[in-house]
DSSP file (Angstrom, degrees, kcal/mol; ACC not computed):
  #  RESIDUE AA STRUCTURE BP1 BP2  ACC     N-H-->O    O-->H-N    N-H-->O    O-->H-N    TCO  KAPPA ALPHA  PHI   PSI    X-CA   Y-CA   Z-CA
    1    1 A X              0   0    0      0, 0.0     2,-0.6     0, 0.0    19,-0.2   0.000 360.0 360.0 360.0 134.9    0.0    0.0    0.0
    2    2 A X     >  -     0   0    0     17,-2.4     4,-1.7     1,-0.2     8,-0.1  -0.634 360.0-161.1 -78.9 118.0    1.3    3.4   -0.9
    3    3 A X  H  > S+     0   0    0     -2,-0.6     4,-0.9     1,-0.2    -1,-0.2   0.847  92.3  52.0 -66.6 -34.5    1.8    5.5    2.2
    4    4 A X  H >4>S+     0   0    0      2,-0.2     5,-3.5     1,-0.2     3,-0.6   0.894 107.0  53.1 -69.3 -38.8    1.8    8.7    0.2
    5    5 A X  H >45S+     0   0    0      4,-0.3     3,-2.0     1,-0.2    -2,-0.2   0.914 103.0  57.9 -62.4 -40.7   -1.5    7.8   -1.6
    6    6 A X  H 3<5S+     0   0    0     -4,-1.7    -1,-0.2     1,-0.3    -2,-0.2   0.801 111.1  42.3 -59.1 -29.7   -3.1    7.2    1.9
    7    7 A X  T <<5S-     0   0    0     -4,-0.9    -1,-0.3    -3,-0.6    -2,-0.2   0.243 117.5-113.9-100.6  12.3   -2.2   10.8    2.7
    8    8 A X  T < 5S+     0   0    0     -3,-2.0    -3,-0.2    -4,-0.1    -2,-0.1   0.837  89.8 109.3  61.7  34.9   -3.3   12.1   -0.8
    9    9 A X      < +     0   0    0     -5,-3.5     2,-0.5    -6,-0.1    -4,-0.3   0.326  33.9 116.2-123.3   8.3    0.3   13.0   -1.6
   10   10 A X        +     0   0    0     -6,-0.5     3,-0.2     1,-0.1     6,-0.0  -0.680  33.1 178.6 -86.1 127.0    1.5   10.5   -4.2
   11   11 A X        +     0   0    0     -2,-0.5    -1,-0.1     1,-0.1    -6,-0.0   0.281  64.6  82.7-105.5   9.6    2.3   12.2   -7.5
   12   12 A X    >   +     0   0    0      1,-0.2     3,-2.0     2,-0.1     4,-0.1   0.724  65.0 178.2 -87.2 -21.1    3.4    9.0   -9.3
   13   13 A X  G >  S-     0   0    0      1,-0.3     3,-1.6     2,-0.2    -1,-0.2  -0.297  70.3  -1.5  58.0-133.0   -0.1    7.9  -10.3
   14   14 A X  G 3  S+     0   0    0      1,-0.3    -1,-0.3     3,-0.0    -2,-0.1   0.655 130.7  64.6 -65.3 -14.9   -0.1    4.7  -12.4
   15   15 A X  G <  S+     0   0    0     -3,-2.0    -1,-0.3     2,-0.0    -2,-0.2   0.602  75.3 109.1 -82.8 -12.1    3.7    4.6  -12.3
   16   16 A X    <   -     0   0    0     -3,-1.6     4,-0.1     1,-0.1   -14,-0.1  -0.456  65.8-145.6 -66.5 134.5    3.8    4.1   -8.5
   17   17 A X  S    S+     0   0    0     -2,-0.1     2,-0.3     2,-0.1    24,-0.1   0.576  75.6  79.4 -77.7  -8.8    4.9    0.5   -7.7
   18   18 A X  S    S-     0   0    0      1,-0.1    -2,-0.1    24,-0.0     2,-0.1  -0.675  92.6 -89.3-104.5 157.7    2.5    0.4   -4.6
   19   19 A X        -     0   0    0     -2,-0.3   -17,-2.4    22,-0.1     2,-0.2  -0.344  27.0-161.4 -66.9 138.9   -1.2   -0.2   -4.4
   20   20 A X        +     0   0    0    -19,-0.2     2,-0.4    -4,-0.1    -1,-0.1  -0.506  48.6 115.3-116.0  58.0   -3.5    2.8   -4.7
   21   21 A X        -     0   0    0     -2,-0.2     2,-0.3     2,-0.1   -19,-0.1  -0.982  47.2-152.7-129.2 140.7   -6.7    1.4   -3.3
   22   22 A X        +     0   0    0     -2,-0.4     2,-0.1     2,-0.1    -2,-0.1  -0.781  52.0  56.9-108.2 157.5   -8.5    2.4   -0.2
   23   23 A X  S    S-     0   0    0     -2,-0.3     2,-0.4     2,-0.1    -2,-0.1  -0.262  86.2 -65.1 109.3 161.8  -10.8    0.2    1.9
   24   24 A X        -     0   0    0     -2,-0.1     2,-0.3     1,-0.0    -2,-0.1  -0.660  43.3-123.0 -86.9 135.0  -10.4   -3.0    3.7
   25   25 A X        -     0   0    0     -2,-0.4    20,-0.1     1,-0.1     3,-0.1  -0.637  23.4-167.1 -75.0 134.3   -9.7   -6.2    1.9
   26   26 A X        +     0   0    0     -2,-0.3     2,-0.4     1,-0.1    -1,-0.1   0.615  61.2  47.2-104.4 -13.8  -12.4   -8.7    2.8
   27   27 A X  S    S-     0   0    0     28,-0.0    19,-2.6    29,-0.0    27,-0.2  -0.992  77.9-118.7-136.6 138.0  -11.1  -12.0    1.5
   28   28 A X  B     -a   46   0A   0     25,-3.3     2,-0.4    -2,-0.4    27,-0.3  -0.464  42.7-103.5 -67.8 139.3   -7.7  -13.8    1.7
   29   29 A X     >  -     0   0    0     17,-2.8     4,-1.9     1,-0.2     8,-0.1  -0.524  22.8-151.8 -68.4 119.6   -6.1  -14.4   -1.7
   30   30 A X  H  > S+     0   0    0     -2,-0.4     4,-0.7     1,-0.2    -1,-0.2   0.790  97.1  51.5 -66.6 -25.5   -6.5  -18.1   -2.6
   31   31 A X  H >4>S+     0   0    0      2,-0.2     5,-3.1     1,-0.2     3,-0.6   0.896 106.8  52.2 -74.9 -39.9   -3.3  -17.9   -4.7
   32   32 A X  H >45S+     0   0    0      4,-0.3     3,-1.5     1,-0.2    -2,-0.2   0.866 101.3  61.8 -61.8 -36.5   -1.3  -16.4   -1.9
   33   33 A X  H 3<5S+     0   0    0     -4,-1.9    -1,-0.2     1,-0.3    -2,-0.2   0.836 110.1  40.4 -57.5 -33.3   -2.5  -19.3    0.4
   34   34 A X  T <<5S-     0   0    0     -4,-0.7    -1,-0.3    -3,-0.6    -2,-0.2   0.382 119.0-111.1 -96.8   3.6   -0.7  -21.7   -1.9
   35   35 A X  T < 5S+     0   0    0     -3,-1.5    -3,-0.2    -4,-0.2    -2,-0.1   0.775  90.4 109.5  74.6  26.9    2.3  -19.4   -2.4
   36   36 A X      < +     0   0    0     -5,-3.1     2,-0.3    -6,-0.1    -4,-0.3   0.373  32.9 124.2-117.2   2.2    1.4  -18.7   -6.1
   37   37 A X        -     0   0    0     -6,-0.5     3,-0.1     1,-0.1     6,-0.0  -0.527  31.1-179.1 -71.5 125.6    0.2  -15.0   -6.1
   38   38 A X        +     0   0    0     -2,-0.3    -1,-0.1     1,-0.1     4,-0.1   0.401  67.2  76.2-102.2  -0.5    2.1  -13.0   -8.6
   39   39 A X    >   +     0   0    0      1,-0.2     3,-2.3     2,-0.1    -1,-0.1   0.706  65.7 176.9 -86.9 -19.2    0.4   -9.7   -8.0
   40   40 A X  G >  S-     0   0    0      1,-0.3     3,-1.5     2,-0.2    -1,-0.2  -0.289  72.4  -1.1  53.7-126.1    2.1   -8.9   -4.7
   41   41 A X  G 3  S+     0   0    0      1,-0.3    -1,-0.3   -24,-0.1   -22,-0.1   0.670 131.3  64.1 -68.3 -16.6    1.1   -5.4   -3.4
   42   42 A X  G <  S+     0   0    0     -3,-2.3    -1,-0.3   -23,-0.1    -2,-0.2   0.541  76.4 113.9 -84.6  -4.9   -1.1   -4.9   -6.5
   43   43 A X    <   -     0   0    0     -3,-1.5     4,-0.1     1,-0.1   -24,-0.0  -0.388  61.6-147.3 -64.3 136.7   -3.3   -7.9   -5.5
   44   44 A X  S    S+     0   0    0     -2,-0.1     2,-0.2     2,-0.1    -1,-0.1   0.458  76.9  77.7 -86.1   0.7   -6.9   -6.8   -4.6
   45   45 A X  S    S-     0   0    0    -20,-0.1     2,-0.2   -19,-0.1   -17,-0.2  -0.671  93.6 -89.1-108.0 164.4   -7.1   -9.6   -2.0
   46   46 A X  B     -a   28   0A   0    -19,-2.6   -17,-2.8    -2,-0.2     2,-0.3  -0.517  26.0-159.0 -73.8 131.4   -5.6   -9.9    1.5
   47   47 A X        +     0   0    0     -2,-0.2     2,-0.3   -19,-0.2    -1,-0.1  -0.519  63.3  80.8-110.7  59.6   -2.1  -11.4    1.8
   48   48 A X  S    S-     0   0    0     -2,-0.3     2,-0.7     2,-0.1    -2,-0.1  -0.958  86.6-100.0-159.0 148.4   -2.2  -12.5    5.5
   49   49 A X        +     0   0    0     -2,-0.3     2,-0.3   -21,-0.1    -2,-0.1  -0.593  50.8 156.0 -77.1 113.8   -3.7  -15.5    7.2
   50   50 A X    >   -     0   0    0     -2,-0.7     3,-2.3    -4,-0.1   -22,-0.2  -0.903  30.7-159.3-141.5 105.0   -7.0  -14.6    8.8
   51   51 A X  G >  S+     0   0    0     -2,-0.3     3,-0.8     1,-0.3    -1,-0.1   0.767  93.1  59.7 -61.0 -24.3   -9.5  -17.5    9.4
   52   52 A X  G 3  S+     0   0    0      1,-0.2    -1,-0.3    23,-0.0    23,-0.0   0.597 109.5  43.2 -78.2  -9.7  -12.4  -15.0    9.5
   53   53 A X  G <  S+     0   0    0     -3,-2.3   -25,-3.3   -26,-0.0    -1,-0.2   0.046  79.1 138.2-124.3  25.7  -11.6  -13.8    5.9
   54   54 A X    <   -     0   0    0     -3,-0.8    20,-0.1   -27,-0.2     3,-0.1  -0.443  58.5-105.9 -71.9 144.4  -10.9  -17.1    4.1
   55   55 A X        -     0   0    0    -27,-0.3    20,-2.5    -2,-0.1     2,-0.2  -0.297  41.5 -95.5 -66.4 156.2  -12.4  -17.5    0.6
   56   56 A X  B     -b   75   0B   0     18,-0.2     2,-0.2     1,-0.1    20,-0.1  -0.493  46.3-100.8 -72.3 141.1  -15.4  -19.8    0.2
   57   57 A X     >  -     0   0    0     18,-2.0     4,-2.4    -2,-0.2     5,-0.2  -0.434  24.0-144.0 -65.2 129.4  -14.5  -23.3   -0.9
   58   58 A X  H  > S+     0   0    0      1,-0.2     4,-2.3     2,-0.2     5,-0.2   0.924  99.6  48.1 -61.0 -47.3  -15.1  -23.8   -4.6
   59   59 A X  H  >>S+     0   0    0      1,-0.2     4,-3.1     2,-0.2     5,-0.6   0.887 111.8  50.0 -66.5 -38.6  -16.2  -27.4   -4.3
   60   60 A X  H  >5S+     0   0    0      2,-0.2     4,-1.9     3,-0.2    -1,-0.2   0.923 113.9  44.7 -61.2 -46.1  -18.6  -26.5   -1.4
   61   61 A X  H  <5S+     0   0    0     -4,-2.4    -2,-0.2     1,-0.2    -1,-0.2   0.843 120.2  41.9 -71.4 -30.4  -20.2  -23.6   -3.4
   62   62 A X  H  <5S+     0   0    0     -4,-2.3    -2,-0.2    -5,-0.2    -3,-0.2   0.905 130.9  20.9 -81.0 -44.7  -20.4  -25.7   -6.6
   63   63 A X  H  <5S-     0   0    0     -4,-3.1    -3,-0.2    -5,-0.2    -2,-0.2   0.642  88.2-139.9-103.0 -18.3  -21.6  -29.1   -5.2
   64   64 A X     << +     0   0    0     -4,-1.9     2,-0.4    -5,-0.6    -4,-0.2   0.752  56.1 129.8  67.8  23.4  -23.1  -27.9   -1.9
   65   65 A X        -     0   0    0     -6,-0.4     2,-0.6     2,-0.0    -1,-0.2  -0.881  55.5-133.7-115.5 145.2  -21.8  -30.9    0.1
   66   66 A X        -     0   0    0     -2,-0.4     2,-0.5    -3,-0.1    12,-0.0  -0.853  23.3-179.4 -96.8 122.4  -19.9  -30.9    3.3
   67   67 A X    >   -     0   0    0     -2,-0.6     3,-1.4     1,-0.1     4,-0.1  -0.958  15.3-159.1-124.7 108.9  -16.8  -33.2    3.2
   68   68 A X  G >  S+     0   0    0     -2,-0.5     3,-1.1     1,-0.3    -1,-0.1   0.837  89.5  56.3 -58.2 -37.2  -15.0  -33.1    6.5
   69   69 A X  G 3  S+     0   0    0      1,-0.2    -1,-0.3     2,-0.1     3,-0.2   0.657 105.2  52.6 -71.8 -15.7  -11.7  -34.4    4.9
   70   70 A X  G <  S+     0   0    0     -3,-1.4    -1,-0.2     1,-0.2    -2,-0.2   0.149  70.0 115.9-104.4  16.9  -11.5  -31.6    2.4
   71   71 A X    X   +     0   0    0     -3,-1.1     3,-0.8     1,-0.1    -1,-0.2   0.923  37.0 146.6 -56.7 -50.4  -11.9  -28.6    4.8
   72   72 A X  T 3  S-     0   0    0      1,-0.2    -1,-0.1    -3,-0.2    -2,-0.0  -0.135  74.1 -36.7  53.0-141.6   -8.4  -27.2    4.1
   73   73 A X  T 3  S+     0   0    0      2,-0.1    -1,-0.2   -43,-0.1     2,-0.1   0.580 109.3  97.4 -89.3 -13.9   -8.2  -23.4    4.2
   74   74 A X  S <  S-     0   0    0     -3,-0.8   -18,-0.2     1,-0.1     2,-0.2  -0.393  77.7 -99.8 -92.1 157.7  -11.5  -22.4    2.8
   75   75 A X  B     +b   56   0B   0    -20,-2.5   -18,-2.0    -2,-0.1     2,-0.3  -0.479  42.4 175.3 -73.9 138.7  -14.8  -21.5    4.4
   76   76 A X        -     0   0    0     -2,-0.2     2,-0.6   -20,-0.1   -10,-0.1  -0.973  36.4-115.3-137.7 151.1  -17.5  -24.1    4.7
   77   77 A X        -     0   0    0     -2,-0.3     2,-0.6     0, 0.0    -2,-0.0  -0.819  35.4-151.1 -83.7 125.6  -20.9  -24.3    6.2
   78   78 A X        -     0   0    0     -2,-0.6     5,-0.1   -12,-0.0    -2,-0.0  -0.883  13.1-125.0-103.1 119.5  -20.6  -26.9    9.0
   79   79 A X    >   -     0   0    0     -2,-0.6     3,-1.8     1,-0.1     4,-0.4  -0.259  23.2-115.7 -59.1 149.3  -23.7  -28.9    9.8
   80   80 A X  G >  S+     0   0    0      1,-0.3     3,-1.3     2,-0.2    -1,-0.1   0.800 112.3  64.3 -59.2 -32.5  -24.7  -28.8   13.5
   81   81 A X  G 3  S+     0   0    0      1,-0.3    -1,-0.3     2,-0.2    -2,-0.1   0.657 101.1  53.0 -71.5 -12.8  -24.2  -32.6   13.9
   82   82 A X  G <         0   0    0     -3,-1.8    -1,-0.3     1,-0.2    -2,-0.2   0.557 360.0 360.0 -94.0  -9.6  -20.5  -32.0   13.2
   83   83 A X    <         0   0    0     -3,-1.3    -1,-0.2    -4,-0.4    -2,-0.2   0.455 360.0 360.0 -88.7 360.0  -20.0  -29.4   15.8
């Protein structure tokens, strides 16, 4: 994140190597989780481990099934009988 942009003082515009976005990132980068994100500071997703901001599991959102063995890093709806 560009410190000068946060203070409205960056004069580099699109040539600045740092991110020029305001607001909180709400979801952890799924590529960063696997060590594969190539965007670095330009990424629009969070690059820190935060369990409350994990991305939704693709398989769960696509198939709607809860599979305990596949939990991994992603968010799932956990049925009450598993809690």
